[in-house]
N, C-alpha and C positions, 0 to 999 in steps of 0.2 A: 535528465541524466540517463546515461546508458548503464544498465546493470549486467555484469558478466559474472556468472557463477562458475565454480570450479568445473562443473560438468560441461559448461560451454567451452572452456579452454581445451578440454580433451577432444572436442569435436572439430576444432580449428585445424587447418593445415599447419604443418610444422613451421613454415616460413611466416605465415600470418601470426601465429601464436608468438613466435620469436620477436616480431616487431612490437606486438602489444606489450609483452613482458619487459623487453629492453627499454621501452619508452617510460615505464612506470617510475624508474629511479631518477628521472629528470636529466639535467645537463651533466655530462661526464667529461673528464679531461681526455684530450686526444694526444696520445704519445706514440712515438715510434721507438720500439725496442731494437737495439742493435746488438748483434752477436757475431761470433766468428766460429766457423766449423773447424774440425780437426784437419780438414783438407784446405784450410786457409781461404775459404769462400765466405765473404761477408753476407750476412743475412739481415733483413730489415722487415719488421711487421708492425702494423698499427694495433694498438690496444686501447680500450676505453675503460679498463678495469684497474688502473693503477691507483693506489691509495697510500696515505701516510699511516705508518704503524707506530712510530715513536721517534723522539728526537735525541734520546741519550740511552742507548746508541741510536744512531740515525738510521732507521729502518723504513723501507718501502716495500710494499707487496703488490702483486698483481695476480689475477686469476687467469689460468689457461685452461682451455677445454680438454676433455679426455684425450689421452694419447692413444686412442684406438686406431688412429691413422698417423701419418708422419706429422710431427710438430717440430719444425726445424728450430724455432726459437728455444723451445724447451730442451731439445736434444743438445743444442750447442751450449746452453747454460750448464747442463749436467756435465758436459765434457770439459769445458774451460773454466767454469765457476765464475765467470765474469759476464756482465752485460751493461749496456748503457740505456738510459731513458732520455728521450729527446722530445721536448714539447713541440707540438705542431703550431705553426702560425699561418697568417693569411697568405704568405708568399708561396707556400707549397702544400696546401691542404688537399688539393686534388691528387697530387703525386703521392701524398701520404695514404690517401684512400686506396690508391691502386695497389699498394703493398699487401692488401687483403686478398689479392688474387692468389690462386693456388700454383705458385711457381714450384718447379722441381728443386730438389736439394742442390743440384749443380748450377742453378741459376742465381745470379746476384740481383737482388731487388734495387740496389743502388743504380746499377747499369740499366735495368729495365725501366726505371722511373726517371732517370736523369738527376737524381739527388747525389750529393757529393759525400763520400766517406772521408772521415777525418780521424786520425789517430794521435795519441800522445804517448810518451814513453811510459812503459810499465803497464799499459792497459791493452789487452789483446782485442777487446771488442771495439768496433768502430762507432764514432759519433756521427751525427748528421751535421755537416758544416752549416747548412742553412738554418738550423735551429738556434734560437737566441737564448735558450735556457736548457741545459742538459747536464746530466750527471752520470758518473760511473758507479757501479755497484759490484760487490763481491757476494756470491751466493752464500747464504747462511742456512737456509732450510727449505725443503719442499714438502708440503703437507697435503696429503690426499683428502679430498672432501668426499666422504663415503656416500652421501646422499645422491650425488649425480656423477661422480667420477671425475669432477674437475680437480685442479691442483692449485694450491696457494703457493706461489713462489715468493720467498722473502729474501731481500738483499740488503746489505749494509752499504751506505753511501761512502765512497772513498774520495771522490773528486766532484766538484761542482764548477760549471762554467756558465757564466751569466753576463749579459750586458751590464756594464757597471752602473749606468744611469738608472737601472731598474731596482738596484739595491738601496733601500732607504735606511735612515739613521738608526732605526730601532730593529733592523733585521728583516723588516717586511719586504717582500719581493713584489713589485708592481707588475704582475703578469699581463695586465691589460695594456700597459705601455709597450709590451713586446708583441702586440697584435696576436696574442694567443687565441687559438680556436678550440671550441668544445664540441661535443657530439651529443645528440639526442637520438633515441632509437638506435638503429643500426647504420644509418646512412645520411643523417641530417647534420650539417655543420653550421656552427653559429659563432658570432663574436659577442663580446659582453659590453655592458655599460655599467660602470660603478655607480651605486647610489651614495655610499659613504663608507668610511671606516668608522667604527664605534669603539668607545672606551670599554675597558674590562668590566664585565657585568657583575654587579653586587646586589644583594637582595633589597637594600633600602635606597638604592640610587638609580635614577633613570640614566640610560646610556647617553654619553655626550659625543657628538661628532668629532672625529680626529682628522688632522691633516694627513697627507700621504706619509709624512715623516713621523707620525705618531704623536703629534702635538695636539693638545686640547683646543677645542673651540673653532676648528676649521674643517671644511669638507675637502 
């Protein structure tokens, strides 16, 4: 086993250290966040820091890096109070990765990558047409993380768009059937293979495999 001490981390180059630390948390979701600027320019950026915060109300958060330089996604959300989150799938993961390039504020990542912007009534922020699971959010709170200057952006879900076949009887969304992609480290993309769904855990009972529809006794 390789042992890395905190002192060793400080001696690493910034990019090497970033790869090490970003790999520690394992597989992360790959999502494109869509926003619209006050100049009506669509913006799209990939994030691997999106996470569930609660179901009632339906809250989702993500972490954005310090705004010491231009952060178009953050700036647009602050201006319009709306954004979309679009899961990345196998059909466009390379285009999704390309959105991490430092495009200027006047450039549209949709045009630069060939992805398709899609809008619905009442939502300013664009969706990614190629995404098979996406949702719109209204900004609720931006919380600074004092330790490193990052920001926690929290939104409340207002609309969900998903392939109907992926929605199961008990509310479970089968994201594997959508060919959803995940990220490890900063630049490694993966697909998944389900082992099984399991029954609700209780202290005195071993978990039982469930079907995709949440029924007992099947994988």
